[in-house]
Structure formats: structure tokens, C-alpha cells
C-alpha positions in Angstrom: -9.8 -15.3 -13.2 -8.8 -16.4 -9.7 -5.7 -18.6 -9.6 -3.8 -19.2 -6.4 -0.6 -21.1 -6.5 -1.3 -22.2 -10.1 -4.7 -23.7 -9.1 -7.9 -22.3 -10.5 -10.4 -21.1 -7.9 -13.7 -21.4 -9.9 -15.5 -23.7 -12.2 -18.5 -23.4 -14.6 -20.1 -25.6 -17.2 -19.3 -24.8 -20.8 -21.7 -24.8 -23.7 -19.5 -25.0 -26.9 -19.9 -22.0 -29.2 -18.0 -20.7 -32.2 -18.7 -17.1 -31.1 -19.1 -16.9 -27.3 -15.8 -16.0 -25.5 -14.9 -17.5 -22.1 -11.9 -17.4 -19.8 -10.4 -20.8 -18.9 -7.1 -21.9 -17.3 -8.0 -25.5 -17.9 -10.9 -27.7 -19.1 -12.4 -30.8 -17.5 -13.9 -33.2 -20.0 -16.7 -35.4 -18.5 -17.7 -37.3 -21.7 -15.0 -38.6 -24.1 -14.6 -37.0 -27.6 -12.8 -34.3 -29.5 -12.5 -30.8 -28.0 -11.8 -27.8 -30.3 -10.6 -24.6 -28.6 -9.2 -21.1 -29.4 -6.2 -20.5 -27.3 -5.2 -17.2 -25.6 -2.7 -16.9 -28.4 -5.7 -17.0 -30.9 -4.8 -20.5 -32.3 -7.5 -23.0 -33.1 -6.5 -26.4 -31.9 -8.5 -29.7 -31.7 -7.6 -32.2 -29.0 -8.7 -35.6 -30.5 -10.1 -38.6 -28.6 -9.9 -36.9 -25.1 -10.9 -39.6 -22.6 -13.7 -39.0 -20.1 -12.4 -37.5 -16.9 -9.4 -35.8 -18.5 -8.2 -32.3 -17.6 -6.8 -30.2 -20.4 -4.3 -27.7 -19.0 -4.9 -25.1 -21.7 -5.7 -21.4 -21.4 -8.4 -20.8 -23.9 -11.0 -18.1 -24.9 -13.5 -20.4 -26.7 -14.6 -24.0 -26.8 -15.9 -24.3 -30.3 -19.0 -26.1 -31.4 -17.3 -26.9 -34.7 -15.0 -29.8 -34.0 -16.2 -30.6 -30.4 -18.2 -33.7 -29.7 -17.0 -34.3 -26.1 -19.7 -33.7 -23.5 -20.0 -32.4 -19.9 -17.1 -29.9 -20.4 -16.3 -27.6 -17.4 -14.0 -24.7 -17.5 -11.7 -24.0 -14.6 -10.7 -20.4 -14.0 
């Protein structure tokens, strides 16, 4: 993870998965909906009704298929 002055230096599209681990300092949500993640602290949290274009400043290890219906999610890391 490359973060300079608190700003992530990389981005990549996310395919939600209940098993695949990722590294993310934040998530960009391109299409509105719910986003379910597993945080670095291993908590499962669902952000409900996230609007298109939102950035979720959450460090997470998974974007879960279960509970996620938002689209065009990009991880910032």
C-alpha cells in the first residue's frame, strides 16, 4: 500500500467477493447501493444507500458479495 501524506497512490477495480482479500485505504463507489466490507479490525459492516460518486474512507480487507449491490467499486490503496 503506497500512501503519501494520507493520500493513496494506487487504484484498482474491485469485484466483490466473500473470500478474496484486498488491501484498501478507501473505496470509491461509482454506482449507488449498499457496500458490505470486512474492516482491518475484522468487523463486518454494511454501508447502506451509498450514493454514486461517494468515497468511503474505510481501511478494509474485503468487499463482500453478500450485502453489496453497489457497482463500479474502486479500491484506493
